[in-house]
Every structure is written in C-alpha cells, then in structure tokens.
C-alpha positions in Angstrom: -12.9 28.8 -23.7 -9.9 26.9 -22.9 -9.7 27.0 -18.9 -6.7 28.4 -17.0 -4.0 26.6 -16.4 -0.2 26.5 -15.7 2.5 23.8 -16.6 6.3 23.2 -16.0 8.2 21.1 -18.3 11.9 19.9 -18.6 13.3 18.9 -22.1 16.9 16.6 -21.4 18.9 16.5 -24.7 21.3 13.4 -25.0 24.0 15.8 -24.2 22.5 16.2 -20.3 21.7 19.8 -21.1 18.1 20.6 -19.7 15.4 23.2 -20.4 13.2 24.0 -17.7 9.6 25.9 -19.2 6.9 27.2 -17.2 3.6 28.3 -18.9 0.9 29.8 -17.7 -2.7 30.9 -19.0 -3.8 32.4 -15.1 -7.0 33.5 -14.2 -8.1 35.5 -11.4 -6.6 32.9 -9.0 -2.9 34.5 -10.2 -0.7 36.0 -7.4 1.9 38.8 -8.4 3.3 39.8 -5.3 5.8 42.4 -5.1 7.0 43.0 -1.5 8.0 46.5 -1.5 10.1 48.4 1.6 11.9 45.1 2.5 15.5 44.6 2.1 15.2 42.8 -1.1 13.9 43.4 -4.6 11.9 40.4 -6.2 9.0 39.6 -8.2 6.7 36.4 -7.6 4.1 35.5 -9.7 2.3 32.1 -8.8 -0.6 30.4 -10.4 -1.7 26.4 -10.2 1.0 25.5 -8.3 3.4 26.8 -11.0 5.6 29.8 -9.2 8.4 32.1 -11.2 10.6 33.8 -9.1 12.3 36.9 -11.0 14.9 38.7 -8.5 18.5 40.4 -8.9 21.2 37.7 -8.3 22.4 40.2 -5.3 18.6 40.8 -4.6 20.0 43.1 -1.5 22.3 45.2 -3.6 21.2 45.6 -7.2 23.8 46.6 -9.6 23.0 49.7 -12.7 22.5 46.4 -14.8 20.1 44.8 -12.6 18.2 48.0 -12.7 18.1 47.9 -16.6 17.0 44.1 -16.5 13.9 45.5 -14.1 13.2 48.2 -16.5 13.0 45.9 -19.7 10.8 43.8 -18.0 8.4 46.4 -17.0 8.7 47.6 -20.7 7.5 43.8 -22.0 4.9 43.8 -19.4 3.6 47.0 -20.2 4.0 46.1 -23.9 1.9 42.9 -23.1 -0.6 44.6 -21.5 -1.5 46.7 -24.3 -1.1 43.6 -26.5 -4.3 41.8 -24.6 -6.2 44.8 -24.4 -5.9 45.4 -28.0 -6.3 42.0 -28.9 -9.5 42.0 -26.5 -11.5 45.1 -28.0 -10.6 43.6 -31.5 -12.2 39.9 -30.1 -15.1 41.9 -28.7 -16.0 43.8 -31.7 -16.0 40.3 -33.4 -18.0 38.7 -30.8 -20.4 41.7 -30.4 -21.1 41.9 -34.7 -21.3 38.0 -34.1 -24.1 37.9 -31.7 -26.0 41.0 -33.4 -26.8 39.7 -37.3 -28.0 43.5 -37.9 -24.5 45.0 -36.5 
C-alpha cells in the first residue's frame, strides 16, 4: 500500500505563466479547520506541510456568488466522500474474496 504524502509543484511556461498544483494523499494526520463564529469565512486543509486555504475574496463580507461557490464546494466534497465510500466497499469485497478462496 502506498503511504500518504502531499506535494506542491510549480510549472512555468516559456511565456512566464505559471501553474501551481497542490496534491494531497492524506491519512489521519490531515487537518481540516473551519473556524466558526469568527468574523470571516474560510476552510483550511493541511497535510505534510502542504496547506490549502479557501476563502471568499472578501472573507468578512461574502457575496451571493461566494455562497454559490461554497455550496458547489460542499456538493463536490460530498460527491467525493460518496465515491471513496463506494470504491472502498467494492475493494473491501474484492479483498475479502481474494483472502477466502471458498467465497
């Protein structure tokens, strides 16, 4: 089994434009923080020294568009969780069958 890790890469094109990517393959050491009841909206994900912060451009005064973006992110994370659970259940059944030839 591959261990968990995170990394960041920066790809600079000849014209000077850059693409930055943060890749996370987290384990139980992942930290997800959503400060509530504060004066700003944000979510922070940290793992193996890779850090991603998501916040509205005006974190203390979100717009209706910011609300739409937050809902889209929530839906995407829910879909991700459902897909991970689905694949886990499929792989769990396959692993059990491989361990027990009578199954």
